[in-house]
N, C-alpha and C positions, 0 to 999 in steps of 0.2 A: 541407493536410498539417503534417504535425508529428512528431518523436519520428526528424527525418533522422537519419540509420545514409547510411556507407558504401554500402551496400545490400538498404536498405530506408526503410520510409517510415509513417506511419497518416495519414489520408486520416478526417478524419470533416465529417462534418454529418447536419441536423438537417432534419427535412417535419414539413411540419403535421400531419398526421394518420399511424398506422402503416403501415408500408408495408418490404422489401426492401430486398437492401444488393447493392452490386456497384458496384464501379467496373472502368473498363477505361481504360488506360495505353501508353505506351510511348514513343520517344526523339522519333516526331513528331505530326504528327494527323490520324495512323490508328491510332493505337495498337497493334494489334496484338496488346497480352496482353490477359485481362479472369482477376479471379477468380472464384470462385466465389460461384453467388446463395447467397445467406443469408439463406433464406426467411421467420424470423420479422420478423414485425409487430414494425416500434419506428419512433418518431421521432427518436431519438437514432443514428446507426451512424458506425457507427468500423470501421474496412475494412485491416489488414496486407500493404502492401508488397513481398514478399522478395525475393530473390536479384539487385539490383538491379546495375548496373557506379555501380562510384566517380565521382567527380565529372561528372557526364552530368545536362541535364537531363531528368524526363520528363515531358509532357500528359496530366493525365488528365481526367475526367471522370467520375463516380457521376450509377447509376441508382437508381431506389427505382420498384416497383410496390402501389398501394394495392390493399386487400382485393376491388375490382370489378375489377379488372388494367387500372387508369389508369398508366402510367406515363409519372416523372417526369426525362428525362436536364437535366444541369446545364447549364455551357457550358463553356466547353476549361479548364483550367488548367494553369499549371507551379510546381517545383520539380526543385531538383537536392539529388544527392548529396553528401554530404560522401566530403572525398579525403584519411584522418587518415598517410597511406603513402607513405614518401619512397619513390620514382625507390631499384632497388638499381643499385649498381657493378659491374662486371664490366668486365676483358679492358683492365687499368690497365698501360702497360706507354711506356716510353720509345721512339722513335725515328726515327733519321734525326741520333743524336745523334753533333753536330762538335769544332770546334776551342772555339767562341763558342755554341754554340745547341744547341736538340734541339726536338724534338712529344711533347707528352702525347696518347696517344691514347685510351680508354675509349665503352662506350655504357651506355645507362644501360633501366632497363626499358620506361618514361617518356620523354614530353616534358621539357628537365629543360637548365637553365642549363649552362653550363660553369665553371668556378673551380679554376685551383691556386694553390697559396699556394706557393713553395720558400724555400732559400735553404739556409743552410750548413752550419746546425742547423737541429734538430726546429722551433725557435723559428719557425721558413720569415723570414720578415719580407718579400719580395715575390712579388707578383699578378699574373696573367693572367686572363684571365677577359671575358668572353661572353657577356649579356644572352639572345641567339636561345633559343630551344626546341626542344630537339634530341634524338636518339635517340642519335648514335656525332658524338663528341665531336676534337676535335684544336684544341690550343689551343698556338703555338710561345715555346720562349721563348728571348728574343736576347741577346746582352752579356754573352753569362757569360765568366771564367775558366780558358781551357782550361789541360787535367789538374787540375781540380777535381774533386770530388768534392759534388754536391746533394741534399739534402734535398729533396725533396716530398707531396704529400698533394691527389687532386682532389676534389672538391669540386660536386651537380650539385644543383639547386634543383627542381623543382616549380612547374605554374603556381597550385599551391596552395598552396604556400610552403612547403612540407615537403622538409625536405636534410634531406643525405644527405652526410657526408665519410667519405674510402678512411684507411686508418690511411697512417703512413709508405710511403714508396719513396725509393729510391737512385738515381743514375746517374750514369758519369764522363763530364766530356768531355773530347775529346783529345785530346792535343796535335802536330804533327805542325812543328811553328813551328822552325826548324835556332837556333840558338842566336847570340849575336850579338856 
């Protein structure tokens, strides 16, 4: 398997005599899909697989039949498609903001880590994070100063290492304490 992208790969092989070209493939050894048979008799074979899912392991085997009808089938092989697309972040919000804390929530289009950069300016300076992969994210921020405006941004990284960072958001902590 070569020329692997997010949605495709090229399977190449050679045979000891001119024969047809076909590939069976799928996410299990049951395969489930196969390419159209190329009846041209050749010894160097190349078949393109398209429409694959990103960051997915595929099983495949090649099939070739010579001019006399003798068929050969390879053993099972695998490859993994690429993932070059960062997760899409949506629904960013602060929830349950009080005098000294809040919770930042958001969702991602695929399982990803959770990280919030926050502080008194867009330089942030503080971070809360969770390395677990999830699509629903919730990070509590504690130890905040009452009656203060904070800046924050959400960041998520998928299993393939693709990271997405939001723009700047703000929230203000409440101030329910009486003066002393």
